[in-house]
N, CA, C and O atoms as a GROMACS GRO file, in nm:
protein
  408
    1UNK      N    1   0.048  -0.657  -3.830
    1UNK     CA    2   0.020  -0.794  -3.791
    1UNK      C    3  -0.013  -0.798  -3.641
    1UNK      O    4   0.053  -0.733  -3.560
    2UNK      N    5  -0.114  -0.873  -3.607
    2UNK     CA    6  -0.158  -0.884  -3.469
    2UNK      C    7  -0.071  -0.983  -3.393
    2UNK      O    8  -0.019  -1.079  -3.449
    3UNK      N    9  -0.058  -0.956  -3.262
    3UNK     CA   10   0.018  -1.046  -3.176
    3UNK      C   11  -0.066  -1.169  -3.144
    3UNK      O   12  -0.186  -1.158  -3.123
    4UNK      N   13  -0.003  -1.286  -3.140
    4UNK     CA   14  -0.078  -1.404  -3.096
    4UNK      C   15  -0.107  -1.393  -2.946
    4UNK      O   16  -0.036  -1.325  -2.872
    5UNK      N   17  -0.211  -1.461  -2.903
    5UNK     CA   18  -0.254  -1.452  -2.763
    5UNK      C   19  -0.145  -1.498  -2.667
    5UNK      O   20  -0.136  -1.447  -2.555
    6UNK      N   21  -0.062  -1.593  -2.707
    6UNK     CA   22   0.045  -1.640  -2.618
    6UNK      C   23   0.146  -1.530  -2.590
    6UNK      O   24   0.197  -1.519  -2.478
    7UNK      N   25   0.175  -1.448  -2.690
    7UNK     CA   26   0.268  -1.335  -2.672
    7UNK      C   27   0.206  -1.229  -2.580
    7UNK      O   28   0.275  -1.170  -2.497
    8UNK      N   29   0.079  -1.207  -2.596
    8UNK     CA   30   0.010  -1.110  -2.510
    8UNK      C   31   0.010  -1.158  -2.366
    8UNK      O   32   0.033  -1.079  -2.274
    9UNK      N   33  -0.015  -1.288  -2.345
    9UNK     CA   34  -0.012  -1.344  -2.210
    9UNK      C   35   0.128  -1.329  -2.148
    9UNK      O   36   0.140  -1.296  -2.030
   10UNK      N   37   0.231  -1.355  -2.228
   10UNK     CA   38   0.369  -1.340  -2.180
   10UNK      C   39   0.396  -1.195  -2.139
   10UNK      O   40   0.458  -1.169  -2.036
   11UNK      N   41   0.349  -1.102  -2.220
   11UNK     CA   42   0.368  -0.960  -2.190
   11UNK      C   43   0.293  -0.920  -2.063
   11UNK      O   44   0.345  -0.845  -1.981
   12UNK      N   45   0.172  -0.971  -2.047
   12UNK     CA   46   0.094  -0.943  -1.926
   12UNK      C   47   0.165  -0.998  -1.804
   12UNK      O   48   0.174  -0.930  -1.702
   13UNK      N   49   0.216  -1.120  -1.813
   13UNK     CA   50   0.289  -1.181  -1.700
   13UNK      C   51   0.412  -1.099  -1.666
   13UNK      O   52   0.442  -1.078  -1.549
   14UNK      N   53   0.484  -1.052  -1.768
   14UNK     CA   54   0.603  -0.970  -1.745
   14UNK      C   55   0.565  -0.838  -1.678
   14UNK      O   56   0.633  -0.795  -1.585
   15UNK      N   57   0.459  -0.775  -1.725
   15UNK     CA   58   0.414  -0.649  -1.665
   15UNK      C   59   0.364  -0.669  -1.522
   15UNK      O   60   0.385  -0.583  -1.436
   16UNK      N   61   0.298  -0.782  -1.495
   16UNK     CA   62   0.254  -0.810  -1.359
   16UNK      C   63   0.373  -0.828  -1.266
   16UNK      O   64   0.370  -0.783  -1.152
   17UNK      N   65   0.478  -0.892  -1.315
   17UNK     CA   66   0.601  -0.906  -1.236
   17UNK      C   67   0.663  -0.769  -1.209
   17UNK      O   68   0.709  -0.743  -1.097
   18UNK      N   69   0.665  -0.683  -1.310
   18UNK     CA   70   0.720  -0.548  -1.291
   18UNK      C   71   0.638  -0.470  -1.190
   18UNK      O   72   0.693  -0.398  -1.107
   19UNK      N   73   0.505  -0.483  -1.198
   19UNK     CA   74   0.417  -0.414  -1.104
   19UNK      C   75   0.440  -0.462  -0.962
   19UNK      O   76   0.448  -0.383  -0.869
   20UNK      N   77   0.450  -0.593  -0.946
   20UNK     CA   78   0.474  -0.650  -0.814
   20UNK      C   79   0.607  -0.601  -0.756
   20UNK      O   80   0.615  -0.567  -0.638
   21UNK      N   81   0.710  -0.597  -0.839
   21UNK     CA   82   0.841  -0.549  -0.794
   21UNK      C   83   0.834  -0.402  -0.755
   21UNK      O   84   0.893  -0.362  -0.654
   22UNK      N   85   0.765  -0.321  -0.834
   22UNK     CA   86   0.752  -0.178  -0.804
   22UNK      C   87   0.674  -0.157  -0.674
   22UNK      O   88   0.712  -0.073  -0.592
   23UNK      N   89   0.566  -0.233  -0.655
   23UNK     CA   90   0.487  -0.221  -0.531
   23UNK      C   91   0.569  -0.266  -0.410
   23UNK      O   92   0.557  -0.208  -0.302
   24UNK      N   93   0.652  -0.368  -0.429
   24UNK     CA   94   0.737  -0.415  -0.319
   24UNK      C   95   0.837  -0.308  -0.280
   24UNK      O   96   0.858  -0.282  -0.162
   25UNK      N   97   0.900  -0.245  -0.380
   25UNK     CA   98   0.995  -0.136  -0.350
   25UNK      C   99   0.927  -0.023  -0.276
   25UNK      O  100   0.980   0.028  -0.177
   26UNK      N  101   0.807   0.017  -0.323
   26UNK     CA  102   0.734   0.125  -0.258
   26UNK      C  103   0.696   0.087  -0.116
   26UNK      O  104   0.709   0.169  -0.024
   27UNK      N  105   0.649  -0.036  -0.097
   27UNK     CA  106   0.608  -0.081   0.036
   27UNK      C  107   0.727  -0.086   0.131
   27UNK      O  108   0.716  -0.048   0.248
   28UNK      N  109   0.841  -0.133   0.082
   28UNK     CA  110   0.959  -0.138   0.166
   28UNK      C  111   1.004   0.002   0.207
   28UNK      O  112   1.045   0.023   0.321
   29UNK      N  113   0.997   0.095   0.115
   29UNK     CA  114   1.035   0.234   0.145
   29UNK      C  115   0.944   0.292   0.253
   29UNK      O  116   0.991   0.348   0.351
   30UNK      N  117   0.814   0.278   0.233
   30UNK     CA  118   0.718   0.331   0.330
   30UNK      C  119   0.733   0.258   0.463
   30UNK      O  120   0.725   0.320   0.569
   31UNK      N  121   0.754   0.128   0.459
   31UNK     CA  122   0.772   0.049   0.581
   31UNK      C  123   0.893   0.094   0.660
   31UNK      O  124   0.887   0.106   0.783
   32UNK      N  125   1.004   0.118   0.590
   32UNK     CA  126   1.126   0.165   0.659
   32UNK      C  127   1.101   0.299   0.727
   32UNK      O  128   1.142   0.320   0.841
   33UNK      N  129   1.034   0.389   0.656
   33UNK     CA  130   1.004   0.521   0.712
   33UNK      C  131   0.912   0.507   0.833
   33UNK      O  132   0.933   0.572   0.935
   34UNK      N  133   0.809   0.421   0.822
   34UNK     CA  134   0.716   0.401   0.933
   34UNK      C  135   0.787   0.345   1.055
   34UNK      O  136   0.760   0.387   1.168
   35UNK      N  137   0.878   0.250   1.034
   35UNK     CA  138   0.952   0.192   1.146
   35UNK      C  139   1.046   0.295   1.209
   35UNK      O  140   1.058   0.300   1.331
   36UNK      N  141   1.112   0.377   1.127
   36UNK     CA  142   1.198   0.483   1.180
   36UNK      C  143   1.119   0.583   1.264
   36UNK      O  144   1.170   0.638   1.361
   37UNK      N  145   0.993   0.604   1.224
   37UNK     CA  146   0.907   0.698   1.297
   37UNK      C  147   0.850   0.635   1.424
   37UNK      O  148   0.785   0.704   1.503
   38UNK      N  149   0.875   0.507   1.445
   38UNK     CA  150   0.830   0.441   1.567
   38UNK      C  151   0.695   0.373   1.557
   38UNK      O  152   0.641   0.332   1.660
   39UNK      N  153   0.640   0.361   1.438
   39UNK     CA  154   0.508   0.300   1.425
   39UNK      C  155   0.508   0.151   1.456
   39UNK      O  156   0.404   0.094   1.488
   40UNK      N  157   0.623   0.086   1.447
   40UNK     CA  158   0.631  -0.056   1.478
   40UNK      C  159   0.614  -0.084   1.626
   40UNK      O  160   0.583  -0.197   1.666
   41UNK      N  161   0.634   0.017   1.708
   41UNK     CA  162   0.626   0.000   1.853
   41UNK      C  163   0.488   0.034   1.909
   41UNK      O  164   0.461   0.014   2.027
   42UNK      N  165   0.401   0.085   1.824
   42UNK     CA  166   0.269   0.128   1.867
   42UNK      C  167   0.167   0.020   1.833
   42UNK      O  168   0.162  -0.029   1.720
   43UNK      N  169   0.085  -0.017   1.932
   43UNK     CA  170  -0.024  -0.110   1.905
   43UNK      C  171  -0.141  -0.028   1.852
   43UNK      O  172  -0.200   0.052   1.925
   44UNK      N  173  -0.173  -0.050   1.725
   44UNK     CA  174  -0.280   0.026   1.661
   44UNK      C  175  -0.351  -0.067   1.563
   44UNK      O  176  -0.288  -0.150   1.497
   45UNK      N  177  -0.480  -0.053   1.555
   45UNK     CA  178  -0.558  -0.132   1.460
   45UNK      C  179  -0.513  -0.097   1.318
   45UNK      O  180  -0.485   0.019   1.287
   46UNK      N  181  -0.508  -0.198   1.234
   46UNK     CA  182  -0.464  -0.177   1.097
   46UNK      C  183  -0.554  -0.076   1.024
   46UNK      O  184  -0.505   0.005   0.946
   47UNK      N  185  -0.685  -0.082   1.050
   47UNK     CA  186  -0.778   0.011   0.984
   47UNK      C  187  -0.749   0.155   1.025
   47UNK      O  188  -0.754   0.245   0.941
   48UNK      N  189  -0.718   0.177   1.153
   48UNK     CA  190  -0.687   0.312   1.200
   48UNK      C  191  -0.556   0.362   1.138
   48UNK      O  192  -0.544   0.478   1.101
   49UNK      N  193  -0.458   0.272   1.129
   49UNK     CA  194  -0.330   0.310   1.069
   49UNK      C  195  -0.348   0.341   0.921
   49UNK      O  196  -0.290   0.438   0.871
   50UNK      N  197  -0.427   0.262   0.852
   50UNK     CA  198  -0.452   0.288   0.711
   50UNK      C  199  -0.523   0.422   0.693
   50UNK      O  200  -0.490   0.497   0.602
   51UNK      N  201  -0.620   0.451   0.779
   51UNK     CA  202  -0.691   0.579   0.771
   51UNK      C  203  -0.594   0.695   0.791
   51UNK      O  204  -0.603   0.797   0.722
   52UNK      N  205  -0.501   0.680   0.886
   52UNK     CA  206  -0.402   0.786   0.909
   52UNK      C  207  -0.313   0.803   0.786
   52UNK      O  208  -0.282   0.915   0.747
   53UNK      N  209  -0.271   0.691   0.725
   53UNK     CA  210  -0.190   0.700   0.604
   53UNK      C  211  -0.268   0.767   0.491
   53UNK      O  212  -0.211   0.844   0.414
   54UNK      N  213  -0.397   0.738   0.480
   54UNK     CA  214  -0.480   0.800   0.376
   54UNK      C  215  -0.489   0.951   0.399
   54UNK      O  216  -0.487   1.029   0.304
   55UNK      N  217  -0.500   0.992   0.525
   55UNK     CA  218  -0.501   1.135   0.556
   55UNK      C  219  -0.369   1.201   0.514
   55UNK      O  220  -0.368   1.308   0.455
   56UNK      N  221  -0.259   1.134   0.545
   56UNK     CA  222  -0.127   1.187   0.508
   56UNK      C  223  -0.116   1.197   0.356
   56UNK      O  224  -0.071   1.298   0.303
   57UNK      N  225  -0.157   1.092   0.287
   57UNK     CA  226  -0.152   1.093   0.140
   57UNK      C  227  -0.236   1.207   0.085
   57UNK      O  228  -0.195   1.275  -0.009
   58UNK      N  229  -0.353   1.228   0.143
   58UNK     CA  230  -0.440   1.337   0.098
   58UNK      C  231  -0.376   1.474   0.118
   58UNK      O  232  -0.389   1.561   0.033
   59UNK      N  233  -0.307   1.492   0.230
   59UNK     CA  234  -0.240   1.620   0.254
   59UNK      C  235  -0.130   1.644   0.152
   59UNK      O  236  -0.115   1.755   0.103
   60UNK      N  237  -0.053   1.541   0.120
   60UNK     CA  238   0.055   1.558   0.024
   60UNK      C  239   0.004   1.574  -0.118
   60UNK      O  240   0.068   1.639  -0.200
   61UNK      N  241  -0.111   1.516  -0.146
   61UNK     CA  242  -0.172   1.533  -0.279
   61UNK      C  243  -0.244   1.667  -0.288
   61UNK      O  244  -0.274   1.714  -0.398
   62UNK      N  245  -0.272   1.728  -0.174
   62UNK     CA  246  -0.343   1.855  -0.173
   62UNK      C  247  -0.493   1.840  -0.186
   62UNK      O  248  -0.564   1.937  -0.209
   63UNK      N  249  -0.542   1.716  -0.171
   63UNK     CA  250  -0.685   1.692  -0.187
   63UNK      C  251  -0.762   1.716  -0.059
   63UNK      O  252  -0.708   1.706   0.051
   64UNK      N  253  -0.887   1.747  -0.074
   64UNK     CA  254  -0.975   1.770   0.039
   64UNK      C  255  -1.051   1.645   0.079
   64UNK      O  256  -1.102   1.638   0.191
   65UNK      N  257  -1.060   1.544  -0.010
   65UNK     CA  258  -1.144   1.428   0.014
   65UNK      C  259  -1.082   1.320   0.099
   65UNK      O  260  -1.150   1.223   0.133
   66UNK      N  261  -0.955   1.330   0.136
   66UNK     CA  262  -0.889   1.222   0.209
   66UNK      C  263  -0.952   1.199   0.344
   66UNK      O  264  -0.969   1.084   0.385
   67UNK      N  265  -0.987   1.305   0.416
   67UNK     CA  266  -1.045   1.289   0.548
   67UNK      C  267  -1.179   1.219   0.540
   67UNK      O  268  -1.211   1.135   0.624
   68UNK      N  269  -1.259   1.253   0.440
   68UNK     CA  270  -1.389   1.189   0.424
   68UNK      C  271  -1.372   1.041   0.396
   68UNK      O  272  -1.442   0.959   0.456
   69UNK      N  273  -1.281   1.004   0.305
   69UNK     CA  274  -1.259   0.863   0.274
   69UNK      C  275  -1.209   0.789   0.397
   69UNK      O  276  -1.253   0.677   0.424
   70UNK      N  277  -1.119   0.851   0.472
   70UNK     CA  278  -1.064   0.784   0.590
   70UNK      C  279  -1.172   0.765   0.695
   70UNK      O  280  -1.178   0.661   0.761
   71UNK      N  281  -1.257   0.863   0.711
   71UNK     CA  282  -1.361   0.854   0.814
   71UNK      C  283  -1.466   0.750   0.778
   71UNK      O  284  -1.518   0.682   0.866
   72UNK      N  285  -1.498   0.738   0.650
   72UNK     CA  286  -1.602   0.645   0.609
   72UNK      C  287  -1.547   0.508   0.575
   72UNK      O  288  -1.621   0.410   0.569
   73UNK      N  289  -1.416   0.501   0.551
   73UNK     CA  290  -1.357   0.374   0.512
   73UNK      C  291  -1.378   0.342   0.366
   73UNK      O  292  -1.345   0.232   0.321
   74UNK      N  293  -1.433   0.438   0.290
   74UNK     CA  294  -1.457   0.415   0.147
   74UNK      C  295  -1.352   0.485   0.065
   74UNK      O  296  -1.296   0.588   0.105
   75UNK      N  297  -1.326   0.427  -0.052
   75UNK     CA  298  -1.230   0.485  -0.145
   75UNK      C  299  -1.294   0.494  -0.281
   75UNK      O  300  -1.395   0.430  -0.310
   76UNK      N  301  -1.232   0.577  -0.365
   76UNK     CA  302  -1.272   0.580  -0.504
   76UNK      C  303  -1.220   0.455  -0.572
   76UNK      O  304  -1.123   0.395  -0.525
   77UNK      N  305  -1.282   0.416  -0.680
   77UNK     CA  306  -1.238   0.297  -0.752
   77UNK      C  307  -1.094   0.316  -0.797
   77UNK      O  308  -1.057   0.423  -0.845
   78UNK      N  309  -1.013   0.213  -0.780
   78UNK     CA  310  -0.874   0.220  -0.821
   78UNK      C  311  -0.783   0.283  -0.718
   78UNK      O  312  -0.663   0.294  -0.742
   79UNK      N  313  -0.836   0.325  -0.604
   79UNK     CA  314  -0.757   0.392  -0.501
   79UNK      C  315  -0.671   0.295  -0.423
   79UNK      O  316  -0.570   0.336  -0.365
   80UNK      N  317  -0.708   0.168  -0.422
   80UNK     CA  318  -0.638   0.069  -0.340
   80UNK      C  319  -0.547  -0.014  -0.430
   80UNK      O  320  -0.590  -0.116  -0.485
   81UNK      N  321  -0.423   0.028  -0.445
   81UNK     CA  322  -0.332  -0.040  -0.536
   81UNK      C  323  -0.283  -0.173  -0.482
   81UNK      O  324  -0.230  -0.253  -0.558
   82UNK      N  325  -0.299  -0.198  -0.354
   82UNK     CA  326  -0.249  -0.324  -0.300
   82UNK      C  327  -0.358  -0.430  -0.296
   82UNK      O  328  -0.335  -0.540  -0.244
   83UNK      N  329  -0.474  -0.401  -0.349
   83UNK     CA  330  -0.580  -0.501  -0.354
   83UNK      C  331  -0.637  -0.534  -0.217
   83UNK      O  332  -0.688  -0.644  -0.196
   84UNK      N  333  -0.627  -0.440  -0.125
   84UNK     CA  334  -0.683  -0.463   0.008
   84UNK      C  335  -0.582  -0.515   0.108
   84UNK      O  336  -0.610  -0.516   0.227
   85UNK      N  337  -0.465  -0.557   0.063
   85UNK     CA  338  -0.362  -0.607   0.154
   85UNK      C  339  -0.276  -0.490   0.198
   85UNK      O  340  -0.180  -0.454   0.129
   86UNK      N  341  -0.309  -0.432   0.310
   86UNK     CA  342  -0.237  -0.314   0.357
   86UNK      C  343  -0.115  -0.350   0.438
   86UNK      O  344  -0.035  -0.261   0.468
   87UNK      N  345  -0.097  -0.476   0.474
   87UNK     CA  346   0.019  -0.513   0.555
   87UNK      C  347   0.148  -0.486   0.480
   87UNK      O  348   0.250  -0.454   0.543
   88UNK      N  349   0.147  -0.498   0.349
   88UNK     CA  350   0.269  -0.473   0.272
   88UNK      C  351   0.308  -0.326   0.279
   88UNK      O  352   0.426  -0.292   0.278
   89UNK      N  353   0.208  -0.238   0.285
   89UNK     CA  354   0.237  -0.096   0.290
   89UNK      C  355   0.278  -0.050   0.429
   89UNK      O  356   0.339   0.055   0.443
   90UNK      N  357   0.246  -0.127   0.529
   90UNK     CA  358   0.276  -0.085   0.665
   90UNK      C  359   0.418  -0.121   0.705
   90UNK      O  360   0.495  -0.033   0.744
   91UNK      N  361   0.454  -0.246   0.696
   91UNK     CA  362   0.587  -0.287   0.739
   91UNK      C  363   0.632  -0.411   0.664
   91UNK      O  364   0.626  -0.522   0.717
   92UNK      N  365   0.678  -0.393   0.540
   92UNK     CA  366   0.722  -0.508   0.464
   92UNK      C  367   0.845  -0.570   0.528
   92UNK      O  368   0.928  -0.502   0.588
   93UNK      N  369   0.854  -0.701   0.514
   93UNK     CA  370   0.969  -0.770   0.572
   93UNK      C  371   0.951  -0.804   0.718
   93UNK      O  372   1.033  -0.875   0.776
   94UNK      N  373   0.842  -0.754   0.777
   94UNK     CA  374   0.812  -0.782   0.917
   94UNK      C  375   0.661  -0.793   0.929
   94UNK      O  376   0.588  -0.727   0.856
   95UNK      N  377   0.615  -0.876   1.021
   95UNK     CA  378   0.472  -0.885   1.042
   95UNK      C  379   0.422  -0.756   1.103
   95UNK      O  380   0.474  -0.713   1.206
   96UNK      N  381   0.323  -0.693   1.041
   96UNK     CA  382   0.275  -0.564   1.087
   96UNK      C  383   0.226  -0.569   1.230
   96UNK      O  384   0.249  -0.475   1.306
   97UNK      N  385   0.160  -0.676   1.268
   97UNK     CA  386   0.108  -0.685   1.404
   97UNK      C  387   0.213  -0.720   1.507
   97UNK      O  388   0.193  -0.695   1.626
   98UNK      N  389   0.326  -0.776   1.464
   98UNK     CA  390   0.428  -0.822   1.557
   98UNK      C  391   0.551  -0.732   1.558
   98UNK      O  392   0.646  -0.761   1.630
   99UNK      N  393   0.550  -0.624   1.478
   99UNK     CA  394   0.671  -0.544   1.460
   99UNK      C  395   0.724  -0.485   1.590
   99UNK      O  396   0.845  -0.472   1.607
  100UNK      N  397   0.635  -0.449   1.684
  100UNK     CA  398   0.682  -0.384   1.804
  100UNK      C  399   0.678  -0.474   1.926
  100UNK      O  400   0.709  -0.430   2.036
  101UNK      N  401   0.640  -0.600   1.908
  101UNK     CA  402   0.628  -0.688   2.023
  101UNK      C  403   0.759  -0.761   2.048
  101UNK      O  404   0.830  -0.797   1.955
  102UNK      N  405   0.790  -0.784   2.176
  102UNK     CA  406   0.913  -0.855   2.210
  102UNK      C  407   0.881  -0.991   2.267
  102UNK      O  408   0.972  -1.066   2.302
   0.00000   0.00000   0.00000
């Protein structure tokens, strides 16, 4: 028997909530590590910081293409899990641009 569309919508909404929670946990973890490393105190363009993170991710994945993507600013489809909002990955819980300012 097929599921009614209302049940499918409910399941999609539940999965979207789970995805959002998982992305929040990941962003908070990376943000805490970035702040411990002192990135909150450095004035750096968000694009440059994202490129550096992409290079790091490429090194840990063992891929050769990370430097090319970072240099060109282009990604493969599906590479940007945050939908273009990189502030969550940089310093969740704090404004990325204001994290090091007093």
